[in-house]
LONU-373360 format. One record per residue (C-alpha): residue number from 1; x, y, z. Coordinates in steps of 0.001 Angstrom, whole numbers. Last residue first. Layout:
REM LONU-373360
atom pos NUM; c1 X; c2 Y; c3 Z
...
END
This chain:
REM LONU-373360
atom pos 263; c1 43957; c2 14402; c3 11742
atom pos 262; c1 43551; c2 16037; c3 15409
atom pos 261; c1 43013; c2 12847; c3 17062
atom pos 260; c1 46304; c2 11319; c3 16157
atom pos 259; c1 48270; c2 14673; c3 17055
atom pos 258; c1 46667; c2 14115; c3 20326
atom pos 257; c1 48021; c2 10782; c3 20850
atom pos 256; c1 51228; c2 11344; c3 19577
atom pos 255; c1 51888; c2 14441; c3 21735
atom pos 254; c1 50968; c2 12039; c3 24833
atom pos 253; c1 53939; c2 10440; c3 24008
atom pos 252; c1 54275; c2 6530; c3 23886
atom pos 251; c1 50712; c2 6257; c3 23400
atom pos 250; c1 48723; c2 2718; c3 23625
atom pos 249; c1 48882; c2 2777; c3 27196
atom pos 248; c1 46472; c2 646; c3 28547
atom pos 247; c1 43930; c2 2624; c3 29656
atom pos 246; c1 44987; c2 5850; c3 27565
atom pos 245; c1 43756; c2 3811; c3 24346
atom pos 244; c1 40099; c2 4349; c3 25832
atom pos 243; c1 38325; c2 1287; c3 27049
atom pos 242; c1 35245; c2 -127; c3 25462
atom pos 241; c1 37104; c2 -3109; c3 23755
atom pos 240; c1 40395; c2 -3359; c3 25336
atom pos 239; c1 40194; c2 -6282; c3 27833
atom pos 238; c1 37582; c2 -7972; c3 25932
atom pos 237; c1 39518; c2 -7968; c3 22892
atom pos 236; c1 42551; c2 -9735; c3 25152
atom pos 235; c1 45950; c2 -8428; c3 26031
atom pos 234; c1 49093; c2 -9106; c3 24689
atom pos 233; c1 50015; c2 -6277; c3 22375
atom pos 232; c1 51640; c2 -7441; c3 19556
atom pos 231; c1 48980; c2 -10755; c3 19640
atom pos 230; c1 45939; c2 -8644; c3 19962
atom pos 229; c1 46537; c2 -6368; c3 17028
atom pos 228; c1 47120; c2 -9005; c3 15026
atom pos 227; c1 43812; c2 -10821; c3 15512
atom pos 226; c1 41693; c2 -7717; c3 14916
atom pos 225; c1 40506; c2 -4762; c3 17504
atom pos 224; c1 36788; c2 -3471; c3 17725
atom pos 223; c1 34938; c2 -535; c3 19617
atom pos 222; c1 37837; c2 1059; c3 21376
atom pos 221; c1 36523; c2 4386; c3 23043
atom pos 220; c1 38048; c2 7742; c3 21959
atom pos 219; c1 34239; c2 8854; c3 22964
atom pos 218; c1 33819; c2 11396; c3 19799
atom pos 217; c1 36482; c2 9709; c3 17405
atom pos 216; c1 34910; c2 6170; c3 18560
atom pos 215; c1 38169; c2 3969; c3 17987
atom pos 214; c1 38524; c2 887; c3 15318
atom pos 213; c1 41531; c2 -927; c3 16054
atom pos 212; c1 44121; c2 -2555; c3 13411
atom pos 211; c1 47417; c2 -4468; c3 13599
atom pos 210; c1 48371; c2 -5391; c3 10063
atom pos 209; c1 47789; c2 -8730; c3 8134
atom pos 208; c1 44143; c2 -8395; c3 7980
atom pos 207; c1 42665; c2 -11601; c3 9460
atom pos 206; c1 39912; c2 -10219; c3 11755
atom pos 205; c1 38925; c2 -7154; c3 9240
atom pos 204; c1 38544; c2 -9913; c3 6466
atom pos 203; c1 36593; c2 -11751; c3 8639
atom pos 202; c1 34320; c2 -9204; c3 9339
atom pos 201; c1 34242; c2 -7671; c3 5856
atom pos 200; c1 32953; c2 -11349; c3 4853
atom pos 199; c1 30281; c2 -11699; c3 7868
atom pos 198; c1 28998; c2 -8040; c3 7071
atom pos 197; c1 28551; c2 -8569; c3 3477
atom pos 196; c1 26797; c2 -11963; c3 4365
atom pos 195; c1 24532; c2 -10138; c3 6557
atom pos 194; c1 24237; c2 -7652; c3 3668
atom pos 193; c1 23032; c2 -10465; c3 1565
atom pos 192; c1 20341; c2 -12079; c3 3913
atom pos 191; c1 19022; c2 -8494; c3 4737
atom pos 190; c1 18172; c2 -8097; c3 1375
atom pos 189; c1 16944; c2 -11361; c3 672
atom pos 188; c1 14731; c2 -10817; c3 3490
atom pos 187; c1 13420; c2 -7689; c3 2348
atom pos 186; c1 12553; c2 -8835; c3 -977
atom pos 185; c1 10808; c2 -11374; c3 441
atom pos 184; c1 8960; c2 -8858; c3 2339
atom pos 183; c1 8197; c2 -6749; c3 -746
atom pos 182; c1 6701; c2 -9714; c3 -2501
atom pos 181; c1 4608; c2 -10797; c3 492
atom pos 180; c1 3488; c2 -7195; c3 1060
atom pos 179; c1 2098; c2 -6615; c3 -2893
atom pos 178; c1 794; c2 -10087; c3 -2254
atom pos 177; c1 -1124; c2 -8758; c3 577
atom pos 176; c1 -2222; c2 -5683; c3 -842
atom pos 175; c1 -3315; c2 -7356; c3 -4618
atom pos 174; c1 -5504; c2 -9686; c3 -2601
atom pos 173; c1 -7151; c2 -7017; c3 -214
atom pos 172; c1 -7736; c2 -4818; c3 -3178
atom pos 171; c1 -9427; c2 -8201; c3 -5330
atom pos 170; c1 -11255; c2 -9040; c3 -2577
atom pos 169; c1 -12982; c2 -5708; c3 -1913
atom pos 168; c1 -13399; c2 -5427; c3 -5636
atom pos 167; c1 -15318; c2 -9032; c3 -5976
atom pos 166; c1 -17161; c2 -8538; c3 -2736
atom pos 165; c1 -18327; c2 -5224; c3 -3918
atom pos 164; c1 -19252; c2 -6655; c3 -7007
atom pos 163; c1 -21131; c2 -9935; c3 -6052
atom pos 162; c1 -22863; c2 -8358; c3 -3354
atom pos 161; c1 -24212; c2 -5143; c3 -5341
atom pos 160; c1 -25073; c2 -8009; c3 -8492
atom pos 159; c1 -26843; c2 -10158; c3 -5807
atom pos 158; c1 -28681; c2 -7406; c3 -3963
atom pos 157; c1 -29890; c2 -5864; c3 -7942
atom pos 156; c1 -31265; c2 -9456; c3 -9011
atom pos 155; c1 -33074; c2 -9772; c3 -5732
atom pos 154; c1 -34693; c2 -6370; c3 -5971
atom pos 153; c1 -35492; c2 -6937; c3 -9412
atom pos 152; c1 -36800; c2 -10111; c3 -8951
atom pos 151; c1 -38935; c2 -8634; c3 -6078
atom pos 150; c1 -40447; c2 -6396; c3 -8231
atom pos 149; c1 -41130; c2 -2915; c3 -9331
atom pos 148; c1 -38201; c2 -1594; c3 -7009
atom pos 147; c1 -38978; c2 1706; c3 -5185
atom pos 146; c1 -37967; c2 5000; c3 -6105
atom pos 145; c1 -36550; c2 6750; c3 -3421
atom pos 144; c1 -37133; c2 10281; c3 -3086
atom pos 143; c1 -40450; c2 9946; c3 -1712
atom pos 142; c1 -38747; c2 8718; c3 1553
atom pos 141; c1 -37813; c2 12804; c3 2740
atom pos 140; c1 -36947; c2 12506; c3 6249
atom pos 139; c1 -35587; c2 8847; c3 6295
atom pos 138; c1 -34116; c2 8595; c3 3090
atom pos 137; c1 -31970; c2 11911; c3 4081
atom pos 136; c1 -30963; c2 10000; c3 6955
atom pos 135; c1 -29761; c2 7361; c3 5129
atom pos 134; c1 -27984; c2 9493; c3 2395
atom pos 133; c1 -26273; c2 11498; c3 5338
atom pos 132; c1 -24374; c2 8248; c3 7190
atom pos 131; c1 -23348; c2 7148; c3 3780
atom pos 130; c1 -21161; c2 10354; c3 3034
atom pos 129; c1 -20603; c2 10621; c3 6808
atom pos 128; c1 -18721; c2 7483; c3 6840
atom pos 127; c1 -16993; c2 8291; c3 3170
atom pos 126; c1 -15828; c2 11505; c3 4644
atom pos 125; c1 -14418; c2 10289; c3 7490
atom pos 124; c1 -12497; c2 7749; c3 5657
atom pos 123; c1 -11201; c2 10424; c3 3226
atom pos 122; c1 -10521; c2 12561; c3 6325
atom pos 121; c1 -8041; c2 9430; c3 8152
atom pos 120; c1 -6190; c2 9093; c3 4713
atom pos 119; c1 -5716; c2 12541; c3 4598
atom pos 118; c1 -4047; c2 13036; c3 7888
atom pos 117; c1 -1574; c2 11175; c3 7354
atom pos 116; c1 -1219; c2 8910; c3 4260
atom pos 115; c1 -3820; c2 7939; c3 1168
atom pos 114; c1 -3821; c2 5204; c3 -1130
atom pos 113; c1 -4537; c2 2208; c3 374
atom pos 112; c1 -6907; c2 3473; c3 3677
atom pos 111; c1 -8159; c2 6092; c3 1233
atom pos 110; c1 -9425; c2 3342; c3 -1201
atom pos 109; c1 -10602; c2 875; c3 1308
atom pos 108; c1 -13955; c2 3049; c3 1990
atom pos 107; c1 -14727; c2 2607; c3 -1557
atom pos 106; c1 -15262; c2 -1254; c3 -1219
atom pos 105; c1 -17467; c2 -1101; c3 1734
atom pos 104; c1 -19603; c2 1655; c3 104
atom pos 103; c1 -20263; c2 -323; c3 -2964
atom pos 102; c1 -23163; c2 -2307; c3 -518
atom pos 101; c1 -24691; c2 315; c3 384
atom pos 100; c1 -25831; c2 1063; c3 -3283
atom pos 99; c1 -27408; c2 -2736; c3 -3293
atom pos 98; c1 -31085; c2 -1578; c3 -2953
atom pos 97; c1 -33347; c2 -1299; c3 149
atom pos 96; c1 -31373; c2 1662; c3 1554
atom pos 95; c1 -32341; c2 3696; c3 -1799
atom pos 94; c1 -34090; c2 1674; c3 -4201
atom pos 93; c1 -31961; c2 2560; c3 -6818
atom pos 92; c1 -32941; c2 5798; c3 -8517
atom pos 91; c1 -32329; c2 7269; c3 -4584
atom pos 90; c1 -28749; c2 5934; c3 -4354
atom pos 89; c1 -27804; c2 6517; c3 -8202
atom pos 88; c1 -26444; c2 9857; c3 -7404
atom pos 87; c1 -24824; c2 9382; c3 -4511
atom pos 86; c1 -22938; c2 6469; c3 -5629
atom pos 85; c1 -21815; c2 7722; c3 -8533
atom pos 84; c1 -20541; c2 10814; c3 -6580
atom pos 83; c1 -18565; c2 8441; c3 -4450
atom pos 82; c1 -17284; c2 6916; c3 -7157
atom pos 81; c1 -15867; c2 9996; c3 -9005
atom pos 80; c1 -14754; c2 11016; c3 -5901
atom pos 79; c1 -12352; c2 8461; c3 -5420
atom pos 78; c1 -11089; c2 7938; c3 -8577
atom pos 77; c1 -10068; c2 11361; c3 -8806
atom pos 76; c1 -8285; c2 11207; c3 -5515
atom pos 75; c1 -6457; c2 8326; c3 -7013
atom pos 74; c1 -5049; c2 10770; c3 -10350
atom pos 73; c1 -2334; c2 8599; c3 -11334
atom pos 72; c1 -252; c2 10352; c3 -14090
atom pos 71; c1 2281; c2 7999; c3 -15878
atom pos 70; c1 1403; c2 7108; c3 -18992
atom pos 69; c1 -170; c2 4185; c3 -18026
atom pos 68; c1 -1962; c2 5700; c3 -15192
atom pos 67; c1 -3419; c2 8412; c3 -17980
atom pos 66; c1 -4993; c2 5454; c3 -20089
atom pos 65; c1 -6041; c2 3630; c3 -16772
atom pos 64; c1 -8158; c2 6813; c3 -15515
atom pos 63; c1 -9352; c2 7048; c3 -18919
atom pos 62; c1 -10797; c2 3540; c3 -18678
atom pos 61; c1 -11997; c2 4278; c3 -15590
atom pos 60; c1 -13925; c2 7339; c3 -16619
atom pos 59; c1 -15305; c2 5317; c3 -19450
atom pos 58; c1 -16513; c2 2995; c3 -16882
atom pos 57; c1 -18177; c2 5943; c3 -14724
atom pos 56; c1 -19876; c2 6671; c3 -17678
atom pos 55; c1 -21480; c2 3734; c3 -17781
atom pos 54; c1 -22476; c2 3716; c3 -14254
atom pos 53; c1 -24306; c2 7024; c3 -15048
atom pos 52; c1 -26048; c2 5955; c3 -17820
atom pos 51; c1 -26949; c2 2546; c3 -16477
atom pos 50; c1 -28581; c2 4233; c3 -13486
atom pos 49; c1 -30167; c2 6762; c3 -15466
atom pos 48; c1 -32004; c2 3927; c3 -17389
atom pos 47; c1 -34901; c2 3584; c3 -13823
atom pos 46; c1 -34622; c2 386; c3 -13177
atom pos 45; c1 -36681; c2 -2757; c3 -14563
atom pos 44; c1 -34057; c2 -5427; c3 -14446
atom pos 43; c1 -32542; c2 -7197; c3 -17380
atom pos 42; c1 -30671; c2 -3710; c3 -18463
atom pos 41; c1 -29562; c2 -3352; c3 -15040
atom pos 40; c1 -27761; c2 -7268; c3 -15255
atom pos 39; c1 -25968; c2 -5826; c3 -18577
atom pos 38; c1 -25410; c2 -2155; c3 -17212
atom pos 37; c1 -23177; c2 -4101; c3 -13681
atom pos 36; c1 -21541; c2 -6905; c3 -15359
atom pos 35; c1 -19497; c2 -6087; c3 -18738
atom pos 34; c1 -19441; c2 -2080; c3 -18361
atom pos 33; c1 -19035; c2 -1447; c3 -14807
atom pos 32; c1 -17146; c2 -4620; c3 -13908
atom pos 31; c1 -15368; c2 -4531; c3 -16674
atom pos 30; c1 -14214; c2 -540; c3 -16258
atom pos 29; c1 -13470; c2 -1072; c3 -12346
atom pos 28; c1 -11627; c2 -4286; c3 -13163
atom pos 27; c1 -8949; c2 -2019; c3 -15390
atom pos 26; c1 -9041; c2 919; c3 -13236
atom pos 25; c1 -8483; c2 -1213; c3 -9876
atom pos 24; c1 -6002; c2 -2725; c3 -11498
atom pos 23; c1 -4153; c2 352; c3 -12382
atom pos 22; c1 -4602; c2 1657; c3 -9450
atom pos 21; c1 -3195; c2 -1312; c3 -7470
atom pos 20; c1 138; c2 -1038; c3 -9663
atom pos 19; c1 345; c2 2735; c3 -8581
atom pos 18; c1 -21; c2 1616; c3 -4662
atom pos 17; c1 2643; c2 -927; c3 -4823
atom pos 16; c1 5538; c2 1055; c3 -6781
atom pos 15; c1 5473; c2 68; c3 -10558
atom pos 14; c1 8065; c2 -1905; c3 -12118
atom pos 13; c1 6317; c2 -5434; c3 -11325
atom pos 12; c1 3148; c2 -4605; c3 -13101
atom pos 11; c1 353; c2 -5312; c3 -11626
atom pos 10; c1 -1752; c2 -8754; c3 -11595
atom pos 9; c1 -5308; c2 -8733; c3 -12320
atom pos 8; c1 -4990; c2 -9096; c3 -15834
atom pos 7; c1 -2179; c2 -11276; c3 -15504
atom pos 6; c1 -4133; c2 -13514; c3 -13432
atom pos 5; c1 -6691; c2 -13506; c3 -15953
atom pos 4; c1 -5020; c2 -14402; c3 -19156
atom pos 3; c1 -3294; c2 -17358; c3 -17066
atom pos 2; c1 -6426; c2 -18680; c3 -15874
atom pos 1; c1 -7812; c2 -18534; c3 -19522
END
């Protein structure tokens, strides 16, 4: 059971991090809407329109998941659909007394995770302005709010909202962190391989049977020399590196030096 749940919540390894997170969000969104929120709403005496809208959003998550599996990732569509859902159910679900405001916390994470640059900050601003507008509108027109019919309905609604919002936030942060640690491990392995290759090349250069020196073509200063060059020239690497070949009379004729740099 736990292994199945882990596979369900783990993005495929062959996808980009944001694509994998999107797939998991669509899966979990459909399960939470159709398997948790709607059954709990049916226990409460809430307007049926809430369950209908949540069910449509759950089906939309399934459609988004099927599209993503085929390679089309409609990230903005998910954000807009969730924002519209919250706006539509806010007043039927008792406004600020209900649980709808909880869902804005996972919603505001979506532009942070999926968008970049100005689009990220624009998405965050839209979400913040949206919930602020709902609160202002509720204060101006309190009659829009459909109140709970019992304390039980309110407590169950708050419990469901806290549960679903917490699961969504934990899921997003967990997946992001898992991808971060995975990519960090890959980066460390790549750096270690590059360091090993660099050391091997440096050793081959140092022990090469021919006298070799590396010269910067722009400044014409010596960057590196190998052991054979040091033995033949009779000077140390410290005396050569950083200087030009003219400084230690490498060229017998000036014309040879000019011809070398022209090649």
